C-alpha positions as CSV (number, residue, x, y, z in Angstrom):
1,X,-0.2,-0.2,-0.1
2,X,1.4,3.7,-0.9
3,X,2.0,6.1,1.6
4,X,-0.5,8.8,1.1
5,X,-3.3,5.6,1.2
6,X,-1.5,4.1,4.1
7,X,-2.0,7.9,5.7
8,X,-5.5,8.1,5.2
9,X,-6.3,5.5,7.0
10,X,-4.2,6.2,9.9
11,X,-6.4,9.9,9.9
12,X,-9.2,8.1,9.8
13,X,-8.6,5.3,12.6
14,X,-7.3,8.2,15.0
15,X,-10.6,10.9,14.0
16,X,-12.4,7.8,15.4
17,X,-10.5,7.5,18.4
18,X,-10.7,10.8,19.0
19,X,-14.6,11.2,18.4
20,X,-14.8,8.5,21.1
21,X,-12.9,10.5,23.5
22,X,-15.1,13.8,22.8
23,X,-18.7,10.9,23.2
24,X,-16.8,9.9,26.4
25,X,-16.5,13.1,28.2
26,X,-19.4,14.3,27.2
27,X,-21.9,11.8,28.3
28,X,-20.1,11.4,31.4
29,X,-21.6,14.1,33.2
30,X,-19.5,13.8,36.2
31,X,-16.3,13.8,34.1
32,X,-17.8,16.7,32.3
33,X,-18.0,19.4,34.8
34,X,-14.4,18.1,36.5
35,X,-12.7,18.4,33.0
36,X,-13.9,22.2,32.3
37,X,-11.5,24.6,32.3
38,X,-12.0,28.6,31.3
39,X,-8.9,29.6,28.5
40,X,-6.7,32.4,29.6
41,X,-7.1,35.8,28.0
42,X,-4.5,34.9,25.9
43,X,-6.2,31.9,24.7
44,X,-9.7,33.4,24.3
45,X,-11.0,33.5,20.5
46,X,-12.7,36.8,20.6
47,X,-16.4,35.9,19.3
48,X,-16.9,34.2,22.5
49,X,-17.8,35.7,25.8
50,X,-16.8,32.5,27.3
51,X,-14.3,29.9,25.7
52,X,-12.9,26.7,27.3
53,X,-10.3,24.5,27.2
54,X,-11.3,20.8,28.4
55,X,-8.9,18.1,28.8
56,X,-11.2,16.4,25.9
57,X,-9.1,19.0,23.4
58,X,-6.0,17.9,24.7
59,X,-6.2,14.6,25.3
60,X,-7.5,14.7,21.6
61,X,-4.8,16.8,20.2
62,X,-2.2,14.3,22.0
63,X,-3.9,11.2,21.0
64,X,-3.7,12.3,17.2
65,X,-0.1,13.2,17.5
66,X,0.8,10.1,19.3
67,X,-1.1,7.7,16.8
68,X,0.2,9.2,13.7
69,X,3.7,9.4,15.4
70,X,3.4,5.5,16.2
71,X,2.9,4.8,12.2
72,X,5.5,8.1,10.7
73,X,7.3,8.6,13.5
74,X,9.0,11.2,10.8
75,X,5.4,13.2,11.0
76,X,5.4,13.6,14.9
77,X,7.0,16.9,15.4
78,X,4.8,17.8,12.2
79,X,1.8,17.9,14.3
80,X,0.5,21.1,15.5
81,X,-2.8,21.7,16.5
82,X,-5.2,24.8,18.5
83,X,-4.5,23.5,22.2
84,X,-1.5,23.8,24.3
85,X,-1.4,20.4,26.2
86,X,-0.7,21.9,29.6
87,X,-3.7,21.5,31.8
88,X,-4.3,22.2,35.7
89,X,-5.6,20.4,38.3
90,X,-7.7,21.8,41.4
91,X,-4.8,21.5,43.6
92,X,-2.7,24.0,41.6
93,X,-0.6,21.3,40.0
94,X,0.6,21.7,36.7
95,X,0.5,18.3,34.2
96,X,1.7,18.2,30.7
97,X,-0.6,15.7,29.0
98,X,1.3,13.5,27.0
99,X,0.2,9.4,25.8
100,X,2.6,7.1,27.8
101,X,4.0,4.1,26.2
102,X,1.4,1.9,28.1
103,X,-2.5,2.2,29.4
104,X,-1.4,2.5,33.0
105,X,1.2,5.0,32.8
106,X,-1.3,7.3,30.6
107,X,-3.8,6.0,33.4
108,X,-1.8,7.5,36.0
109,X,-0.8,10.7,34.5
110,X,-4.4,11.7,33.9
111,X,-5.2,10.7,37.5
112,X,-2.7,13.7,38.5
113,X,-5.1,15.9,36.4
114,X,-8.1,14.2,37.9
115,X,-7.6,14.9,41.6
116,X,-6.8,11.3,42.0
117,X,-10.2,10.1,40.1
118,X,-7.9,6.4,39.4
119,X,-11.8,5.4,37.4
120,X,-12.1,8.4,35.1
121,X,-8.9,7.8,34.5
122,X,-8.5,3.9,33.4
123,X,-11.6,4.8,31.7
124,X,-9.8,7.9,29.0
125,X,-6.2,5.6,29.5
126,X,-8.3,2.6,27.8
127,X,-9.8,4.5,25.2
128,X,-6.6,6.6,24.5
129,X,-4.9,3.1,24.1
130,X,-7.7,1.3,22.3
131,X,-7.1,-0.2,19.2
132,X,-9.3,0.8,16.1
133,X,-9.9,-0.9,13.0
134,X,-11.4,0.8,9.6
135,X,-14.1,-0.8,10.5
136,X,-15.2,1.4,13.2
137,X,-14.9,4.4,11.3
138,X,-18.7,5.4,10.1
139,X,-17.4,5.2,6.6
140,X,-17.0,2.4,3.7
141,X,-13.6,1.2,4.1
142,X,-13.6,-0.9,0.5
143,X,-13.8,2.2,-1.3
144,X,-11.0,3.8,0.4
145,X,-8.5,3.4,-2.4
146,X,-4.7,1.9,-1.8
147,X,-2.7,3.3,-4.7
148,X,-2.8,7.1,-3.5
149,X,1.2,8.2,-3.3
150,X,2.4,11.3,-1.4
151,X,5.6,12.4,0.1
152,X,5.7,11.8,3.9
153,X,8.8,14.2,4.0
154,X,7.0,17.3,2.9
155,X,3.8,17.3,5.0
156,X,2.4,18.9,8.0
157,X,-0.8,18.3,9.8
158,X,-3.0,21.0,11.6
159,X,-5.8,19.6,13.5
160,X,-8.4,20.4,15.3
161,X,-9.6,18.1,18.5
162,X,-13.2,19.3,19.2
163,X,-14.2,22.5,16.8
164,X,-17.1,24.3,18.2
165,X,-16.1,23.8,21.7
166,X,-18.5,26.1,23.2
167,X,-21.8,23.8,21.4
168,X,-19.7,21.1,23.1
169,X,-19.9,22.6,25.8
170,X,-23.5,24.1,26.1
171,X,-25.1,21.1,23.8
172,X,-28.4,21.8,23.1
173,X,-29.8,21.9,19.2
174,X,-31.2,24.6,17.5
175,X,-32.3,23.6,13.5
176,X,-32.9,25.8,10.9
177,X,-36.8,24.8,10.0
178,X,-36.2,25.5,6.3
179,X,-32.9,24.4,5.6
180,X,-32.3,21.5,7.8
181,X,-29.3,22.7,9.2
182,X,-28.0,22.9,12.4
183,X,-27.7,26.2,13.9
184,X,-26.3,25.4,17.2
185,X,-25.9,22.1,19.0
186,X,-23.6,18.8,19.4
187,X,-24.0,18.4,15.8
188,X,-22.1,21.1,14.6
189,X,-18.8,19.7,16.9
190,X,-16.0,18.1,14.5
191,X,-12.3,16.6,14.8
192,X,-10.7,18.2,12.1
193,X,-7.5,16.3,10.7
194,X,-5.6,18.2,7.8
195,X,-2.5,17.3,6.1
196,X,-0.9,19.8,3.8
197,X,2.2,19.7,1.5
198,X,4.8,22.2,3.1
199,X,6.6,22.9,-0.2
200,X,3.2,24.1,-2.0
201,X,1.2,24.9,1.2
202,X,-1.9,23.0,-0.9
203,X,-3.7,20.8,1.2
204,X,-3.7,16.9,0.5
205,X,-5.4,14.5,2.7
206,X,-8.5,15.8,4.6
207,X,-10.4,14.1,7.4
208,X,-14.0,15.4,8.9
209,X,-15.4,13.6,11.6
210,X,-18.4,14.7,13.2
211,X,-18.7,12.6,16.9
212,X,-22.3,13.6,17.6
213,X,-24.1,13.3,14.0
214,X,-27.4,10.7,15.4
215,X,-28.7,9.5,18.6
216,X,-30.2,6.3,19.7
217,X,-31.5,6.0,23.0
218,X,-29.1,7.6,24.9
219,X,-25.9,7.3,22.8
220,X,-24.2,9.0,20.1
221,X,-23.0,8.2,17.3
222,X,-20.7,9.5,14.2
223,X,-20.2,10.2,10.4
224,X,-16.6,10.6,9.4
225,X,-16.1,12.0,5.6
226,X,-12.5,11.9,3.7
227,X,-10.9,13.6,0.6
228,X,-6.8,13.3,-0.6
229,X,-6.0,15.6,-3.3
230,X,-2.1,15.6,-4.6
231,X,-0.3,15.3,-7.8
232,X,-3.6,15.1,-10.3
233,X,-5.0,12.7,-8.1
234,X,-8.6,13.4,-6.2
235,X,-10.8,11.6,-4.6
236,X,-13.6,11.8,-1.9
237,X,-16.1,10.2,-0.1
238,X,-18.8,12.8,-0.2
239,X,-20.5,10.8,-4.1
240,X,-20.4,13.7,-6.8
241,X,-23.7,15.6,-6.8
242,X,-25.3,16.0,-10.6
243,X,-27.7,18.9,-9.0
244,X,-27.0,22.4,-9.5
245,X,-25.9,24.9,-6.7
246,X,-28.4,25.6,-4.1
247,X,-29.1,29.2,-3.0
248,X,-28.0,29.1,0.7
249,X,-24.8,30.3,2.0
250,X,-23.4,29.6,5.6
251,X,-22.2,32.8,7.1
252,X,-21.3,33.6,11.0
253,X,-23.1,35.4,13.7
254,X,-20.8,38.1,13.4
255,X,-20.8,38.5,10.2
256,X,-20.3,42.4,8.5
257,X,-23.9,43.4,7.6
258,X,-23.5,45.0,4.7
259,X,-22.0,41.4,3.8
260,X,-25.4,39.9,4.6
261,X,-27.1,42.3,2.4
262,X,-25.3,42.0,-0.3
263,X,-25.8,38.1,-0.1
264,X,-29.5,38.5,0.4
265,X,-30.0,41.1,-2.1
266,X,-28.6,38.5,-4.7
267,X,-31.5,35.8,-3.8
268,X,-29.3,33.8,-1.7
269,X,-30.6,32.5,1.8
270,X,-27.8,32.9,4.8
271,X,-28.1,30.7,8.0
272,X,-25.8,31.6,10.9
273,X,-24.7,28.3,11.6
274,X,-22.0,27.6,14.6
275,X,-18.5,25.8,14.0
276,X,-16.5,26.8,10.8
277,X,-15.8,23.0,10.6
278,X,-19.6,22.0,10.3
279,X,-20.1,24.9,7.7
280,X,-17.8,23.7,5.9
281,X,-18.4,20.1,5.9
282,X,-21.9,21.2,5.0
283,X,-20.5,22.9,1.8
284,X,-18.5,19.6,0.6
285,X,-22.0,17.4,1.4
286,X,-23.8,20.1,-1.3
287,X,-26.4,21.6,1.8
288,X,-25.2,24.8,1.2
289,X,-23.4,26.7,-1.9
290,X,-20.7,28.5,-0.1
291,X,-19.5,29.8,3.0
292,X,-18.3,33.5,3.2
293,X,-16.9,35.1,6.4
294,X,-15.2,38.8,5.8
295,X,-13.6,38.4,9.5
296,X,-10.2,36.8,10.9
297,X,-11.8,35.0,13.4
298,X,-10.7,31.3,12.2
299,X,-7.4,29.7,12.1
300,X,-5.3,27.3,9.9
301,X,-6.5,24.1,12.1
302,X,-10.3,25.2,11.3
303,X,-10.1,24.5,8.0
304,X,-6.7,22.5,6.5
305,X,-9.1,19.3,7.0
306,X,-12.5,20.5,5.1
307,X,-10.1,22.7,2.2
308,X,-8.4,19.3,1.0
309,X,-12.3,17.5,1.2
310,X,-13.5,20.8,-1.5
311,X,-10.5,21.0,-3.8
312,X,-10.9,16.9,-4.2
313,X,-14.3,18.0,-5.6
314,X,-13.1,20.6,-7.3
315,X,-13.7,23.6,-5.3
316,X,-11.4,25.5,-2.8
317,X,-11.2,28.0,-0.1
318,X,-10.0,32.0,-1.1
319,X,-8.9,34.4,1.2
320,X,-11.6,37.1,1.3
321,X,-10.3,40.1,1.1
322,X,-7.7,38.8,-1.6
323,X,-9.9,37.7,-3.7
324,X,-12.1,40.7,-3.1
325,X,-9.6,42.9,-4.5
326,X,-8.1,40.6,-7.3
327,X,-11.0,38.4,-8.2
328,X,-7.9,35.1,-8.6
329,X,-8.3,32.1,-7.2
330,X,-4.6,31.0,-8.0
331,X,-3.3,33.9,-5.6
332,X,-6.2,34.2,-3.1
333,X,-6.1,30.1,-2.3
334,X,-5.2,30.0,1.2
335,X,-2.1,28.0,1.7
336,X,-1.0,26.3,5.1
337,X,3.0,26.5,6.7
338,X,3.6,26.0,10.4
339,X,4.7,28.9,11.2
340,X,3.1,30.4,14.6
341,X,2.9,34.2,12.6
342,X,0.3,32.5,9.7
343,X,-2.2,30.4,11.7
344,X,-5.2,33.2,11.9
345,X,-7.0,33.3,8.4
346,X,-6.6,37.1,8.6
347,X,-8.4,38.0,5.5
348,X,-11.7,36.1,6.3
349,X,-12.5,33.4,3.4
350,X,-14.9,31.9,0.9
351,X,-15.4,28.5,0.8
352,X,-17.2,26.6,-2.1
353,X,-17.7,23.5,-4.1
354,X,-18.6,24.8,-7.4
355,X,-17.2,26.8,-9.7
356,X,-20.4,28.1,-10.9
357,X,-21.2,29.5,-7.6
358,X,-17.8,31.4,-7.1
359,X,-18.4,32.8,-10.6
360,X,-22.0,34.1,-8.9
361,X,-20.3,35.6,-5.6
362,X,-17.6,37.2,-7.4
363,X,-20.4,39.3,-9.1
364,X,-22.2,39.9,-5.7
365,X,-19.1,40.6,-3.7
366,X,-16.5,41.7,-5.7
């Protein structure tokens, strides 16, 4: 099996492990209450009055880093994410969260974070060290090709362990009655893992996992999507949609009213939904024609994974300000690096699956 296909399988499996951890932390009320910590002022996202870091975020991020490193040691240091791995317990002790060589050692470290709660530490450690196989993931493993090749040594990886943390914490569900899109709630939560080519800055492999896709009685089930696009070869888990693009554009709750007015005057229906990952996968699924954001409120870890899926479909994610200024897709395409000064999508973004939609948006916004 070629390296690109092998890496895709690793990312799919670890995304499901991440989803399992997210579900366990969310469904165990005592654990969930214990885990929440408010972020420092430096870490807060300006979109939210309160933003939270949870142990689930940190544990998922370190689990992804660990599992990728087991299969591809050269990528262990290339994995970057939203969270740092420092956590403080109620005793004021600071612990660096990492995945140890055995479940027992990881449980011992987590026990310190969890104020000596051995039972919960063992529960989480068991999930971290669990062996996940492709049939555990909510995809069709038969359709994953084996002949994708990519230069592993030239890859970097951006992850968002739990995108839309506020919805993860608050739960609830608000659905737009006309479109059926989830405006807020657990459905908007995603695990995002995106690999990009460091030499070109372009996304190569993307995996988006929705841990809370459906609920059967008290148990949540997930859904997973993937895309691969490199060396003129593209493939995606989402079937081609021959239907013409709809007239739905997803926007942020803090979008500039003038942008919203332009879209609505052009007969687009704008819908404010939570979560960059959820917005972007909704575009990839054809549930919306585009996602438009004129603000600098998202980051590379929010978009790398779904960007690759859109790219594999013939779409892309553009820098809003660059594109508005010159209408050049090539120069406006968002690219990725591991530099700390290049993590924010300062120019906003325009995400689309179909170039016909981009043409219409160009006439509306430019």
